[in-house]
Structure formats: C-alpha cells, structure tokens
PAMARBA-496147 format. One record per residue: x, y, z of N, C-alpha, C in turn; residue number from 0; residue in one letter. Coordinates in steps of 0.2 Angstrom, whole numbers, plus 5000, padded with zeros to 4 digits. Layout:
! residues N
X, Y, Z, X, Y, Z, X, Y, Z, NUM, A
...
//
This chain:
! residues 70
5142, 5067, 5068, 5139, 5067, 5061, 5137, 5060, 5060, 0, M
5140, 5055, 5064, 5139, 5049, 5061, 5130, 5048, 5064, 1, R
5129, 5050, 5070, 5123, 5049, 5071, 5117, 5053, 5066, 2, V
5119, 5057, 5064, 5115, 5062, 5058, 5113, 5057, 5054, 3, V
5120, 5054, 5050, 5118, 5049, 5044, 5114, 5044, 5046, 4, G
5114, 5041, 5051, 5111, 5036, 5053, 5104, 5036, 5053, 5, W
5102, 5043, 5057, 5095, 5044, 5057, 5092, 5047, 5052, 6, A
5096, 5049, 5047, 5093, 5051, 5040, 5092, 5045, 5036, 7, A
5097, 5040, 5036, 5095, 5033, 5032, 5089, 5030, 5036, 8, K
5088, 5030, 5043, 5084, 5026, 5046, 5076, 5031, 5044, 9, G
5077, 5037, 5043, 5070, 5041, 5041, 5067, 5040, 5034, 10, L
5074, 5037, 5030, 5072, 5037, 5022, 5069, 5029, 5023, 11, V
5071, 5024, 5026, 5070, 5017, 5027, 5062, 5017, 5029, 12, A
5060, 5023, 5035, 5052, 5023, 5037, 5048, 5025, 5031, 13, V
5052, 5031, 5027, 5046, 5033, 5022, 5044, 5029, 5017, 14, I
5051, 5025, 5015, 5050, 5020, 5010, 5046, 5014, 5011, 15, V
5046, 5011, 5018, 5042, 5006, 5021, 5035, 5009, 5021, 16, I
5033, 5015, 5022, 5025, 5018, 5022, 5024, 5019, 5014, 17, A
5029, 5020, 5011, 5025, 5022, 5003, 5023, 5015, 5001, 18, V
5027, 5010, 5001, 5027, 5003, 4999, 5020, 5001, 5002, 19, V
5019, 5003, 5009, 5013, 5000, 5012, 5007, 5004, 5009, 20, G
5006, 5009, 5008, 5000, 5013, 5005, 5000, 5010, 4999, 21, V
5005, 5009, 4993, 5003, 5007, 4988, 5001, 5000, 4988, 22, V
5002, 4995, 4993, 5000, 4988, 4993, 4993, 4989, 4994, 23, A
4989, 4994, 5001, 4984, 4994, 5002, 4980, 4995, 4996, 24, L
4982, 5000, 4993, 4977, 5003, 4987, 4977, 4999, 4982, 25, L
4982, 4994, 4982, 4982, 4990, 4978, 4976, 4983, 4978, 26, G
4976, 4983, 4984, 4972, 4978, 4987, 4965, 4980, 4986, 27, S
4963, 4986, 4989, 4957, 4989, 4988, 4953, 4990, 4981, 28, I
4958, 4992, 4977, 4957, 4992, 4969, 4953, 4986, 4967, 29, T
4959, 4981, 4969, 4960, 4974, 4964, 4951, 4972, 4967, 30, R
4948, 4972, 4973, 4942, 4968, 4974, 4937, 4971, 4970, 31, R
4936, 4977, 4966, 4931, 4978, 4962, 4926, 4983, 4965, 32, G
4920, 4983, 4961, 4916, 4987, 4965, 4910, 4982, 4965, 33, L
4904, 4984, 4969, 4899, 4979, 4968, 4894, 4980, 4961, 34, P
4891, 4975, 4961, 4885, 4976, 4955, 4881, 4980, 4957, 35, Q
4878, 4984, 4952, 4874, 4991, 4956, 4868, 4990, 4949, 36, T
4869, 4985, 4944, 4863, 4985, 4938, 4863, 4978, 4936, 37, S
4857, 4977, 4934, 4856, 4969, 4931, 4853, 4966, 4935, 38, G
4852, 4959, 4934, 4850, 4953, 4938, 4854, 4947, 4940, 39, S
4855, 4944, 4945, 4857, 4939, 4945, 4852, 4933, 4948, 40, I
4854, 4926, 4948, 4850, 4921, 4951, 4853, 4919, 4956, 41, H
4849, 4920, 4961, 4851, 4916, 4968, 4848, 4910, 4970, 42, V
4852, 4905, 4971, 4847, 4899, 4973, 4845, 4900, 4980, 43, P
4837, 4897, 4981, 4835, 4897, 4987, 4829, 4902, 4989, 44, G
4828, 4905, 4984, 4824, 4910, 4984, 4817, 4908, 4982, 45, L
4812, 4911, 4986, 4805, 4907, 4983, 4800, 4911, 4978, 46, H
4803, 4918, 4977, 4800, 4922, 4973, 4805, 4928, 4971, 47, A
4804, 4932, 4966, 4807, 4938, 4964, 4808, 4943, 4969, 48, A
4813, 4945, 4970, 4816, 4950, 4974, 4819, 4956, 4970, 49, V
4817, 4962, 4973, 4821, 4968, 4969, 4824, 4972, 4976, 50, T
4830, 4974, 4973, 4833, 4977, 4979, 4836, 4984, 4974, 51, I
4835, 4989, 4978, 4837, 4996, 4975, 4838, 5000, 4981, 52, G
4839, 5008, 4980, 4840, 5013, 4984, 4835, 5018, 4983, 53, R
4833, 5021, 4988, 4828, 5027, 4987, 4833, 5033, 4988, 54, D
4831, 5040, 4986, 4832, 5045, 4984, 4838, 5047, 4990, 55, E
4837, 5045, 4995, 4843, 5046, 5002, 4848, 5041, 5000, 56, Q
4848, 5037, 4996, 4855, 5031, 4996, 4854, 5026, 5002, 57, G
4847, 5025, 5004, 4845, 5020, 5008, 4844, 5013, 5004, 58, I
4847, 5007, 5007, 4845, 5001, 5003, 4837, 4999, 5004, 59, L
4834, 4998, 4999, 4827, 4995, 4999, 4826, 4987, 4996, 60, Q
4823, 4984, 5001, 4822, 4976, 4997, 4814, 4974, 4998, 61, I
4813, 4972, 4992, 4805, 4970, 4991, 4805, 4965, 4989, 62, V
4801, 4960, 4993, 4801, 4953, 4990, 4793, 4951, 4993, 63, A
4790, 4947, 4989, 4784, 4943, 4990, 4784, 4938, 4997, 64, D
4790, 4935, 4998, 4790, 4929, 5003, 4794, 4933, 5010, 65, D
4792, 4931, 5016, 4795, 4934, 5021, 4804, 4931, 5023, 66, P
4804, 4923, 5019, 4808, 4921, 5018, 4814, 4924, 5014, 67, H
4812, 4927, 5012, 4816, 4930, 5004, 4819, 4936, 5007, 68, D
4815, 4939, 5012, 4818, 4945, 5015, 4824, 4943, 5020, 69, L
//
C-alpha cells in the first residue's frame, strides 16, 4: 500500500508541475502581444516610403522605391 500512495503523490506532483508550466507558457505568449497590422511607423534609415501589406493569400508584399529600402 505504501508504494501505491507514493506513486499517487508522484503522479499528482507531475500533473501540478505540468499545469503550472502550461500556464506559465501561455502567460509568456500572451504577454508579448500581437504585431502591428495597421497604421504607420517611422523607421530611421529608409530613403523613401515603403508599403507593407498582404495579398489575398496572406503572403507578405513589400513595395519600395529604393532597393536599399527592400
């Protein structure tokens, strides 16, 4: 009977550690936030305006007047 009690306590400990780990991971992911998907920002070093968007398949499209800016 002692082995069963010891194994049950070990199993509970593993489950608790796993749940705490998952909660910590989810908290870390959600704390980072989502990327900016609209609006405009100023980026030092660009020679001209750059437009970034996505096409109908969701593929990133970058349009720039200067090869340096691409």
